C-alpha positions as a printed NumPy array, in Angstrom:
array([[ 20.102, -26.516,  32.919],
       [ 20.529, -26.644,  28.935],
       [ 17.649, -29.384,  28.891],
       [ 15.76 , -26.229,  30.616],
       [ 16.697, -23.21 ,  28.247],
       [ 15.788, -25.529,  25.077],
       [ 12.838, -25.625,  26.664],
       [ 11.919, -22.009,  27.222],
       [ 13.679, -21.359,  23.458],
       [ 12.425, -23.787,  21.086],
       [  9.044, -22.684,  20.931],
       [ 10.051, -18.811,  20.441],
       [ 12.561, -20.23 ,  17.895],
       [  9.149, -21.506,  16.178],
       [  6.648, -18.823,  16.079],
       [ 10.196, -16.831,  14.141],
       [ 10.782, -19.154,  11.709],
       [  6.871, -20.234,  11.107],
       [  6.406, -16.133,  11.286],
       [  9.639, -15.785,   8.937],
       [  8.12 , -18.441,   5.918],
       [  5.151, -16.63 ,   5.81 ],
       [  6.4  , -13.777,   5.852],
       [  8.417, -14.226,   2.045],
       [  6.2  , -15.834,   1.181],
       [  3.408, -12.853,   0.88 ],
       [  6.518, -11.278,  -0.395],
       [  7.318, -13.398,  -3.703],
       [  3.991, -13.443,  -3.99 ],
       [  3.144,  -9.719,  -4.307],
       [  6.872,  -9.146,  -6.046],
       [  5.976, -11.969,  -8.178],
       [  3.533,  -9.431,  -9.728],
       [  4.819,  -6.539,  -9.66 ],
       [  7.438,  -7.872, -10.961],
       [  6.06 ,  -7.352, -14.475],
       [  5.371,  -3.781, -14.187],
       [  6.869,  -0.443, -13.77 ],
       [  4.438,   0.915, -11.261],
       [  7.746,   1.515,  -8.833],
       [  9.763,   4.03 , -11.45 ],
       [  6.534,   5.824, -12.107],
       [  6.277,   5.993,  -8.901],
       [  9.088,   7.297,  -8.486],
       [  8.934,   9.573, -12.005],
       [  5.736,  11.787, -10.227],
       [  6.919,  12.182,  -7.125],
       [ 10.63 ,  13.935,  -8.375],
       [  8.042,  15.663, -11.02 ],
       [  5.72 ,  17.536,  -7.981],
       [  8.476,  18.32 ,  -5.551],
       [ 10.284,  20.069,  -8.271],
       [  6.741,  21.989,  -9.598],
       [  6.489,  22.132,  -5.36 ],
       [  9.982,  23.693,  -5.759],
       [  9.504,  26.201,  -9.062],
       [  9.586,  29.302,  -8.545],
       [  7.533,  30.612, -11.563],
       [  3.885,  30.195, -11.864],
       [  4.956,  29.412, -15.829],
       [  7.756,  26.756, -15.381],
       [  5.122,  25.245, -12.622],
       [  3.388,  24.916, -14.882],
       [  4.404,  23.22 , -17.106],
       [  5.74 ,  20.722, -15.061],
       [  2.414,  19.996, -13.087],
       [  1.079,  19.205, -17.053],
       [  4.834,  17.367, -17.84 ],
       [  3.588,  15.132, -15.227],
       [  0.397,  14.357, -16.904],
       [  1.643,  11.126, -18.952],
       [  3.289,   9.669, -15.519],
       [  0.543,  10.   , -13.826],
       [ -2.158,   8.395, -16.15 ],
       [  0.766,   4.81 , -17.101],
       [  0.782,   4.799, -13.425],
       [ -2.92 ,   4.45 , -13.361],
       [ -2.872,   1.636, -15.724],
       [ -0.283,   0.013, -14.486],
       [ -1.937,   0.073, -10.837],
       [ -5.27 ,  -1.258, -12.341],
       [ -3.778,  -4.204, -14.379],
       [ -1.76 ,  -5.253, -11.428],
       [ -4.74 ,  -5.672,  -9.128],
       [ -6.389,  -7.505, -12.107],
       [ -3.688,  -9.763, -12.546],
       [ -3.702,  -9.352,  -8.518],
       [ -7.097, -10.755,  -9.062],
       [ -6.703, -14.603, -10.252],
       [ -4.681, -15.126,  -6.878],
       [ -6.626, -17.882,  -4.957],
       [ -8.275, -16.564,  -1.734],
       [ -6.855, -18.829,   0.379],
       [ -3.508, -16.312,  -0.537],
       [ -4.393, -13.483,  -0.244],
       [ -6.494, -12.893,   3.43 ],
       [ -5.035, -10.587,   5.227],
       [ -4.584, -10.228,   9.013],
       [ -5.982,  -7.527,  10.948],
       [ -4.196,  -8.199,  14.14 ],
       [ -1.728,  -5.402,  15.071],
       [  0.649,  -7.739,  15.922],
       [  2.325, -10.468,  12.797],
       [  1.222, -13.523,  13.866],
       [  2.21 , -16.36 ,  11.8  ],
       [ -0.956, -18.112,   9.998],
       [ -3.558, -15.954,  11.794],
       [ -5.482, -15.649,   8.455],
       [ -5.685, -19.883,   8.572],
       [ -6.012, -19.49 ,  12.294],
       [ -8.412, -16.436,  12.871],
       [-10.171, -16.219,   9.058],
       [-12.989, -13.7  ,  10.897],
       [-10.396, -11.247,  11.441],
       [ -8.909, -10.856,   7.715],
       [ -9.709,  -9.213,   4.633],
       [ -8.896, -10.073,   0.617],
       [ -6.529,  -7.744,  -0.697],
       [ -7.466,  -8.521,  -3.95 ],
       [-10.709,  -6.442,  -3.197],
       [ -8.304,  -3.861,  -1.513],
       [ -5.634,  -3.666,  -4.008],
       [ -8.668,  -3.083,  -6.443],
       [ -9.836,  -0.136,  -4.034],
       [ -6.866,   1.474,  -4.747],
       [ -6.993,   1.126,  -8.364],
       [-10.137,   2.855,  -8.705],
       [ -8.651,   5.776,  -6.385],
       [ -5.295,   6.48 ,  -8.068],
       [ -7.697,   6.035, -10.907],
       [ -9.477,   8.841, -10.295],
       [ -7.777,  11.504,  -9.159],
       [ -5.419,  11.012, -11.925],
       [ -7.923,  11.222, -14.32 ],
       [ -9.393,  14.507, -12.1  ],
       [-12.353,  13.732, -11.485],
       [-12.45 ,  15.53 ,  -8.532],
       [-11.694,  19.106, -11.128],
       [ -8.708,  19.494,  -8.12 ],
       [ -6.692,  22.122,  -8.734],
       [ -2.563,  20.672,  -9.883],
       [ -1.112,  21.06 ,  -5.507],
       [ -4.379,  19.402,  -4.44 ],
       [ -3.659,  16.869,  -7.272],
       [ -0.352,  15.901,  -6.413],
       [ -1.629,  15.926,  -2.773],
       [ -4.292,  13.554,  -3.152],
       [ -2.541,  11.22 ,  -5.615],
       [  1.174,  11.677,  -2.873],
       [ -2.314,  10.396,  -0.375],
       [ -3.426,   7.177,  -1.932],
       [ -0.013,   6.258,  -2.928],
       [  1.328,   6.047,   0.273],
       [ -1.977,   4.354,   1.517],
       [ -1.051,   2.099,  -1.327],
       [  2.281,   0.981,   0.481],
       [  1.469,   1.159,   3.945],
       [ -1.372,  -2.242,   2.308],
       [  1.48 ,  -3.497,   0.253],
       [  3.551,  -3.913,   4.231],
       [  0.664,  -4.34 ,   5.193],
       [  0.027,  -7.684,   3.482],
       [  3.992,  -8.857,   3.514],
       [  4.606,  -8.254,   7.698],
       [  1.655,  -6.721,   9.473],
       [ -0.247,  -4.   ,  10.37 ],
       [  2.307,  -2.445,  13.036],
       [  5.003,  -2.938,  10.788],
       [  3.582,  -0.985,   8.232],
       [  2.778,   1.997,  11.103],
       [  5.846,   1.876,  11.625],
       [  7.506,   1.734,   8.059],
       [  5.149,   5.577,   7.229],
       [  5.812,   7.201,  10.148],
       [  9.211,   6.417,   9.822],
       [  9.971,   6.992,   5.955],
       [  7.636,   9.681,   4.911],
       [  7.267,  11.397,   8.989],
       [  2.966,  10.642,   8.691],
       [  0.308,   8.537,  10.519],
       [ -2.202,   6.226,   8.816],
       [ -5.094,   7.992,  10.506],
       [ -3.053,  11.774,   8.25 ],
       [ -2.904,   9.222,   5.347],
       [ -7.049,   8.183,   5.503],
       [ -7.303,  11.916,   6.027],
       [ -5.249,  13.262,   2.882],
       [ -6.699,  10.263,   0.67 ],
       [ -9.796,  10.968,  -1.662],
       [-13.552,  10.468,   0.584],
       [-14.177,   7.837,  -2.186],
       [-10.826,   5.674,  -1.165],
       [-11.558,   6.047,   2.537],
       [-14.821,   5.362,   2.471],
       [-13.689,   2.125,   0.279],
       [-10.486,   1.2  ,   2.694],
       [-12.65 ,   1.188,   5.68 ],
       [-15.493,  -1.241,   4.163],
       [-12.541,  -3.681,   2.788],
       [-11.021,  -3.807,   6.351],
       [-13.768,  -3.389,   8.293],
       [-11.465,  -0.772,  10.437],
       [-12.354,   2.567,  12.168],
       [-11.141,   5.201,  10.817]])
């Protein structure tokens, strides 16, 4: 009986060990570059500012808050662009992401045709965030805030996907932000949506 259990458990434990090892490598790789910037802090500043503006009762006060956030938006855009440029220097054998819905250890090595390059996806996110922060679409402050938040959440989804799996990234968006992946794609700018679908190769 003990031998039978060992034979059954061995491949399961081996699979789990390899999965955790692969995910840890990806988490450490991404964190090594993220920690060189203040992206998360700036995201928090921008997000909290948007909430204050939306809660403001007086139009004058609301406009003051929108205006005060422009500097943080630009800082966030610049820092994310530098982060994407730094990450672009990583060898491509470390940056491939499996398009399988579920987590499979080293799926990017075993099924290279079912992958996309995280470097290209981060570059696309940097362009999308920058375009909205610069307000190239001439959006109203409210619409600009809505679109930039969607851009940032989709970028977070991409990071979770890189570190874990698409299924985990989808679940975290629903759990933490009550937002489905399809809703994010609808909310980002058309250019980001098109670039995202092209890089990942998935269907909207």
